[in-house]
BALUM-6870 format. One line per field, with one value per residue (C-alpha): residue number from 1; chain; x negated, y, z. Coordinates in steps of 0.5 Angstrom, whole numbers, plus 500, padded with zeros to 3 digits. Layout:
REM BALUM-6870
n	(NUM  ...)
chain	(A  ...)
px	(X  ...)
py	(Y  ...)
pz	(Z  ...)
END
This chain:
REM BALUM-6870
n	(1  2  3  4  5  6  7  8  9  10  11  12  13  14  15  16  17  18  19  20  21  22  23  24  25  26  27  28  29  30  31  32  33  34  35  36  37  38  39  40  41  42  43  44  45  46  47  48  49  50  51)
chain	(A  A  A  A  A  A  A  A  A  A  A  A  A  A  A  A  A  A  A  A  A  A  A  A  A  A  A  A  A  A  A  A  A  A  A  A  A  A  A  A  A  A  A  A  A  A  A  A  A  A  A)
px	(664  659  660  656  650  648  641  642  641  643  650  655  660  667  673  676  669  669  677  675  669  674  679  674  671  678  679  673  674  681  679  673  678  683  677  675  682  683  677  678  685  682  677  682  687  681  679  686  687  680  683)
py	(660  660  652  649  651  649  647  640  636  629  631  633  638  636  637  642  646  646  648  654  656  656  660  665  666  667  672  676  676  678  684  686  685  690  695  695  695  701  705  703  706  712  714  713  718  723  722  724  730  732  733)
pz	(900  906  908  902  898  892  893  896  890  894  896  891  893  896  891  897  896  889  889  894  890  884  887  890  883  880  885  883  876  876  881  876  870  873  875  868  865  869  867  860  860  864  859  853  857  858  850  848  852  850  843)
END
């Protein structure tokens, strides 16, 4: 999202810019979720093996 900076209060972002931002945020959220999900189940597995 290098095309638009949210510091200009006189100019609204275009629908295309907002759509691109939403796609980028969704992709980042999905990646972070997948990493956290994998880490959680890895920890559960380690705890189960320690028993």
